[in-house]
C-alpha positions in Angstrom: 21.7 170.5 38.8 24.6 168.4 37.4 28.2 168.6 38.4 29.3 170.6 35.4 26.7 173.3 36.0 27.8 173.5 39.7 31.4 174.0 38.7 30.4 176.7 36.2 28.6 178.7 38.9 31.4 178.3 41.3 33.9 179.6 38.7 31.6 182.7 38.2 31.6 183.9 41.9 34.0 186.8 42.8 33.6 188.7 46.2 29.9 188.1 46.2 29.3 189.0 42.5 27.8 186.1 40.5 28.9 186.1 36.9 27.0 184.1 34.2 29.0 181.1 32.9 28.9 182.3 29.3 29.9 186.0 30.1 32.7 187.2 27.8 36.2 187.1 29.3 36.8 190.8 28.4 33.7 191.9 30.3 34.8 189.9 33.3 38.2 191.7 33.3 36.3 195.1 33.1 34.2 194.2 36.1 37.3 193.2 38.1 39.0 196.5 37.2 35.9 198.5 38.4 35.8 196.5 41.7 39.5 197.2 42.3 38.9 201.0 41.8 35.9 201.3 44.2 38.0 201.6 47.4 40.1 204.3 45.8 36.9 206.2 44.8 35.7 206.1 48.4 39.0 207.5 49.6 38.8 210.3 47.0 35.3 211.3 48.3 36.5 211.2 51.9 39.5 213.3 51.1 37.1 216.1 49.9 35.2 216.2 53.2 36.3 219.4 55.0 38.1 219.2 58.3 36.0 220.9 61.0 37.9 223.5 62.9 36.7 224.7 66.3 36.8 228.2 67.7 35.6 229.1 71.2 34.2 232.3 72.6 34.5 232.8 76.4 32.3 235.6 77.6 32.8 237.3 81.0 29.1 238.4 81.3 27.3 237.0 78.3 24.0 238.7 79.1 25.3 242.2 78.9 24.3 243.9 75.6 27.8 244.5 74.3 28.8 240.9 74.8 25.6 239.8 73.2 26.5 241.9 70.2 30.0 240.3 70.2 28.5 236.8 70.1 25.9 237.6 67.5 28.5 239.2 65.2 30.8 236.3 65.5 28.1 233.8 64.9 27.1 235.7 61.7 30.7 235.8 60.5 31.3 232.1 61.2 28.1 231.1 59.4 29.8 231.6 56.0 32.4 229.0 56.9 30.7 225.6 57.1 34.1 224.0 58.1 34.2 226.2 61.3 32.4 225.2 64.4 31.7 228.0 67.0 31.4 227.0 70.7 30.5 229.7 73.3 30.6 229.7 77.1 29.3 232.4 79.5 31.1 232.7 82.9 28.3 235.0 84.2 30.9 237.0 86.1 32.5 234.0 87.9 36.3 233.7 87.5 36.4 230.0 88.7 33.6 229.1 86.2 35.6 230.7 83.4 38.8 228.9 84.3 36.8 225.6 84.1 35.3 226.7 80.7 38.8 227.4 79.4 39.9 223.9 80.3 36.9 222.5 78.6 37.6 224.6 75.5 41.1 223.1 75.2 39.6 219.6 75.2 37.9 220.6 71.9 41.4 221.2 70.3 40.4 224.7 69.0 42.3 226.6 66.4 41.4 229.8 68.3 40.0 231.0 71.7 38.5 234.5 72.1 38.2 235.5 75.7 36.8 238.5 77.7 38.3 237.7 81.1 36.5 237.9 84.4 39.8 237.9 86.2 42.9 238.0 83.9 45.3 236.8 86.5 43.2 233.7 87.2 43.5 232.6 83.5 47.1 233.6 82.8 48.6 230.1 83.2 46.0 228.5 81.1 46.3 231.1 78.4 50.1 230.7 78.4 49.8 227.0 78.0 47.3 227.3 75.2 49.5 229.7 73.2 52.5 227.4 73.6 50.4 224.6 72.1 49.8 226.7 69.0 46.2 228.0 69.8 45.5 231.5 68.7 44.3 233.1 71.9 42.7 236.5 71.3 42.0 238.7 74.4 39.0 241.0 74.1 39.1 244.2 76.1 41.7 246.1 78.1 41.5 243.7 81.1 42.9 241.0 78.8 46.2 243.0 78.5 47.3 241.3 81.8 47.3 237.8 80.1 50.0 236.4 77.8 47.6 236.1 74.8 48.6 235.8 71.2 47.1 239.2 70.8 44.8 241.6 72.7 42.2 243.8 71.0 41.1 246.9 72.9 39.1 250.1 72.7 40.2 253.0 75.0 37.4 253.1 77.6 38.6 256.4 79.1 38.6 258.0 75.6 35.0 256.9 75.3 34.2 258.7 78.5 36.0 261.8 77.2 33.9 261.7 74.0 30.7 261.7 76.1 32.1 264.5 78.3 33.0 266.6 75.2 29.5 266.1 73.8 28.1 267.3 77.1 30.3 270.3 77.4 29.7 271.4 73.8 25.9 271.1 74.2 25.9 273.2 77.4 28.2 275.8 75.9 25.8 276.1 72.9 22.8 276.4 75.2 24.6 279.2 77.2 25.3 281.1 74.0 21.7 280.7 72.8 20.5 282.1 76.1 23.0 285.0 76.0 24.8 283.8 79.1 28.6 284.0 79.7 28.7 281.3 82.4 28.3 277.7 81.3 26.3 275.6 83.8 24.7 272.3 83.9 23.5 269.5 86.2 24.6 266.0 85.1 23.4 262.5 85.9 25.7 259.5 85.4 24.4 255.9 85.2 27.3 253.6 85.4 27.2 249.9 84.4 28.4 248.7 87.8 29.8 250.2 91.0 33.5 249.5 90.7 34.3 247.6 87.5 37.3 248.7 85.4 35.2 249.7 82.4 32.9 251.9 84.5 35.9 253.5 86.3 37.7 254.3 83.1 34.6 255.9 81.5 33.9 257.9 84.6 37.5 259.2 84.7 37.4 260.3 81.1 33.9 261.9 81.4 34.6 264.0 84.5 38.0 265.0 83.0 36.2 266.8 80.2 33.5 268.3 82.6 36.2 270.0 84.6 36.9 272.3 81.7 33.7 274.2 82.7 33.5 274.5 86.6 29.8 275.3 86.3 29.0 271.8 85.1 28.5 269.4 88.0 27.6 265.8 88.5 24.6 265.7 90.8 23.8 262.0 90.7 25.9 258.9 90.0 24.6 255.4 90.4 25.0 251.9 88.8 22.3 250.6 86.5 23.6 247.0 86.1 24.0 247.4 82.3 20.2 246.7 81.8 17.3 248.7 80.4 15.4 248.2 83.7 18.4 249.3 85.7 18.6 252.5 83.6 14.9 253.2 84.1 15.2 252.7 87.9 18.2 254.9 88.3 16.7 257.7 86.2 13.5 257.5 88.2 15.6 257.8 91.3 17.5 260.8 89.9 14.2 262.6 89.1 12.9 262.0 92.6 16.1 263.1 94.3 17.3 265.9 92.0 14.1 267.2 90.5 15.5 268.5 87.2 18.9 268.1 85.4 20.3 268.9 82.0 22.3 265.8 80.9 22.1 262.1 81.5 25.0 259.9 80.4 24.5 256.2 80.6 27.3 253.7 80.1 25.4 251.7 77.5 22.5 252.3 75.2 20.2 249.9 77.0 20.4 251.9 80.2 20.0 255.1 78.2 16.8 253.7 76.6 15.5 252.7 79.9 16.2 256.2 81.3 14.3 257.7 78.4 11.1 255.9 79.4 11.5 257.2 83.0 12.1 260.8 82.2 8.5 261.4 81.0 7.8 265.0 80.3 11.4 266.0 81.2 12.8 264.0 78.3 12.8 267.0 75.9 14.8 269.1 78.4 17.5 266.4 78.9 20.5 265.7 76.7 20.5 261.8 76.7 23.8 260.1 75.8 24.3 256.3 75.6 27.3 254.1 74.8 28.2 251.2 72.5 26.4 252.6 69.4 26.2 249.4 67.4 23.6 248.7 64.7 20.4 247.0 65.9 16.9 247.7 67.0 18.2 248.9 70.4 21.7 249.8 69.4 22.8 253.4 69.7 23.3 254.1 66.1 19.7 253.2 65.4 18.4 254.9 68.5 20.2 258.2 67.7 19.1 258.1 64.0 15.5 257.9 65.0 15.7 260.4 67.9 15.3 258.1 70.9 18.8 259.2 72.1 20.6 262.5 71.5 24.0 260.8 71.2 26.0 257.7 71.7 29.6 256.6 71.7 30.4 253.8 69.3 32.5 251.0 70.7 33.9 248.8 67.9 32.8 245.2 67.9 36.2 243.5 68.7 35.3 240.1 67.2 35.1 241.7 63.7 38.9 242.1 63.8 39.4 238.8 65.7 37.6 237.0 62.9 39.9 238.4 60.3 42.8 237.0 62.3 41.2 233.6 62.6 40.4 233.4 58.9 44.0 234.2 58.1 45.3 231.6 60.5 43.0 229.0 58.9 44.6 229.8 55.5 48.1 230.4 56.8 48.9 228.2 59.8 52.1 230.1 60.5 50.3 233.5 60.7 51.1 235.4 63.9 49.2 238.7 64.7 50.8 241.7 66.4 50.8 241.6 70.2 48.0 244.2 70.4 45.6 246.3 68.4 43.7 249.4 69.5 40.4 250.1 67.8 39.0 253.7 67.7 35.7 254.7 69.2 33.5 257.3 67.5 30.9 259.8 68.6 27.4 259.4 67.1 25.2 262.4 66.9 22.0 263.3 65.0 24.2 264.9 62.3 26.2 261.8 61.4 24.0 258.9 62.5 22.4 258.4 59.1 25.7 258.6 57.3 27.2 256.0 59.6 24.3 253.7 59.1 24.8 254.1 55.3 28.6 254.3 55.0 29.8 252.4 58.0 32.1 253.4 60.9 35.9 253.8 60.9 37.8 251.0 59.2 39.4 248.3 61.4 43.2 248.3 61.9 45.3 246.4 59.3 46.5 243.0 60.4 
């Protein structure tokens, strides 16, 4: 290759692009323009990539059916927002574990934290610090009212007990009328979730408050079923062994009520069986009542449904601040309204 050819090739090299020596000058200018625009195009593509925002769910006892329903509903709601990442932690009833999980959650720089506290006082300082940093902290359940959350979502647990008590009293009054009796009597079994938890205590207080309206209705057996189907089965088996027969069994969730149903055997048709939670699902109270496995349930609203509305609004309006608290309304489910509720839905959520 002679010197002139070497010079021609050298003149045709620009940032790794070899241009033929005889290429028209106008075309060279066009290529240079395109090369200059390429970094800008890349920046444009990058600017369209959504910013991933993190929300964290901290469960107190993640294996309990109601908290499972909370997680499943939130996961379903988040799935329609690809720019939102859901992280969940289960404290398994350990307050220290939950405090550590809260600290880990803050490292993820979340836009929101939803928390059902094991021990509200143990988390208060962390919650306060998170709120001051601009994190939307949503407390789930009445126990969260003791924390300085951005907002707290509750459902009156005592009122849920009253609804179950009212269902019991009405059924026993109706039976007395059908039997032509003036005195209303009944033997009642309670299967609590746990021995001394706040939720169990509140439901029990509301339940017996209604039973006192008829002195002939008495609780003959009261035991904890650990919120599980197996626990409900074991406690109902125990009640049958110790009490012989009874008229009503009220379980503090639908899983325990379903377990109790399997233990009652031939007595099942003679016992009014009431559960609690009432959500939709294969073993949710709304489904169980509609197909006759349970005689009634008390619907406890899924709190994360309203929490998600708040988070979605915060994502669109960074300055949005919810009210300090929201109270969601429980609802009695009976064979008369179960199908309608499945078709039309439950009571609407409060307005933000």
